[in-house]
VMD Tcl script that draws the C-alpha trace (Angstrom):
set ca {
  {28.63 71.60 -8.51}
  {26.77 70.25 -5.50}
  {27.15 66.73 -6.86}
  {30.92 67.18 -7.15}
  {31.13 68.58 -3.63}
  {29.08 65.68 -2.29}
  {31.19 63.23 -4.28}
  {34.29 64.57 -2.53}
  {32.86 65.19 0.97}
  {30.94 61.92 1.40}
  {33.94 59.56 0.96}
  {36.09 61.82 3.15}
  {33.49 61.78 5.93}
  {33.00 58.02 5.50}
  {36.76 57.44 5.69}
  {37.05 59.67 8.76}
  {34.23 57.77 10.40}
  {35.90 54.44 9.56}
  {39.20 55.62 11.05}
  {37.36 56.86 14.16}
  {35.57 53.52 14.62}
  {38.77 51.53 13.98}
  {40.70 53.66 16.52}
  {37.98 53.18 19.15}
  {37.92 49.43 18.53}
  {41.70 49.28 18.86}
  {41.54 51.22 22.14}
  {38.78 49.01 23.52}
  {40.84 45.92 22.64}
  {43.87 47.42 24.43}
  {41.73 48.19 27.48}
  {40.30 44.66 27.43}
  {43.81 43.20 27.18}
  {44.90 45.34 30.14}
  {41.93 44.10 32.18}
  {42.82 40.51 31.27}
  {46.41 41.05 32.43}
  {45.14 42.67 35.62}
  {42.91 39.65 36.26}
  {45.85 37.28 35.71}
  {48.05 39.33 38.05}
  {45.32 39.41 40.69}
  {44.92 35.65 40.43}
  {48.68 35.16 40.89}
  {48.68 37.43 43.93}
  {45.74 35.50 45.36}
  {47.62 32.22 44.87}
  {50.72 33.66 46.58}
  {48.63 34.86 49.53}
  {47.05 31.41 49.82}
  {50.50 29.80 49.72}
  {51.80 32.16 52.39}
  {48.73 31.46 54.52}
  {49.36 27.72 54.24}
  {53.06 28.19 55.09}
  {52.18 30.28 58.15}
  {49.68 27.65 59.31}
  {52.21 24.88 58.67}
  {55.01 26.69 60.51}
  {52.82 28.01 63.31}
  {54.33 27.75 66.78}
  {51.98 26.99 69.62}
  {51.88 29.22 72.67}
  {53.38 26.43 74.79}
  {56.31 26.06 72.37}
  {56.89 29.80 72.39}
  {56.71 29.96 76.19}
  {59.19 27.08 76.50}
  {61.52 28.81 74.04}
  {61.35 32.08 75.95}
  {62.07 30.30 79.25}
  {65.05 28.57 77.62}
  {66.35 31.91 76.39}
  {65.89 33.45 79.83}
  {67.84 30.57 81.42}
  {70.62 30.91 78.83}
  {70.87 34.65 79.53}
  {71.03 33.97 83.28}
  {73.84 31.44 82.80}
  {75.75 33.83 80.53}
  {75.27 36.66 83.04}
  {76.63 34.49 85.85}
  {79.64 33.47 83.74}
  {80.43 37.09 82.83}
  {80.04 38.03 86.51}
  {82.51 35.26 87.48}
  {85.00 36.46 84.85}
  {84.64 40.02 86.09}
  {85.31 38.86 89.68}
  {88.35 36.86 88.54}
  {89.78 39.85 86.66}
  {89.21 42.11 89.66}
  {90.93 39.63 92.01}
  {93.85 39.19 89.61}
  {94.27 42.96 89.37}
  {94.31 43.24 93.17}
  {96.95 40.48 93.42}
  {99.11 42.21 90.80}
  {98.73 45.57 92.55}
  {99.83 44.02 95.89}
  {102.78 42.38 94.18}
  {103.86 45.70 92.69}
  {103.40 47.57 95.98}
  {105.19 44.88 98.00}
  {108.00 44.82 95.46}
  {107.39 41.21 94.60}
  {107.08 42.00 90.92}
  {110.39 42.76 89.17}
  {110.42 44.79 86.01}
}
mol new
graphics top color blue
foreach p $ca { graphics top sphere $p radius 0.5 }
foreach p [lrange $ca 0 end-1] q [lrange $ca 1 end] { graphics top cylinder $p $q radius 0.2 }
display resetview
């Protein structure tokens, strides 16, 4: 009876052990594949960062260029402010002329 029990239990335990080992191997292969993909992704990110660094260095504006640009912008704003101020003065003067014309009766409806 013991021999029959052992004949049935031993292959079952051996098969269970084989399945356990196979499952662990499959999981370790999946983990390794994930690490490989992570390494590839990290390498791609590193390449992109290097490319961006090169682009920034290539497109870098010197302090003198930036200062000149800011001064140009300030001058443009001053010119625009003066033009708007002149337009405002012209509108105000035109309104005063029209008001005088209406008051004096020089403007017919």
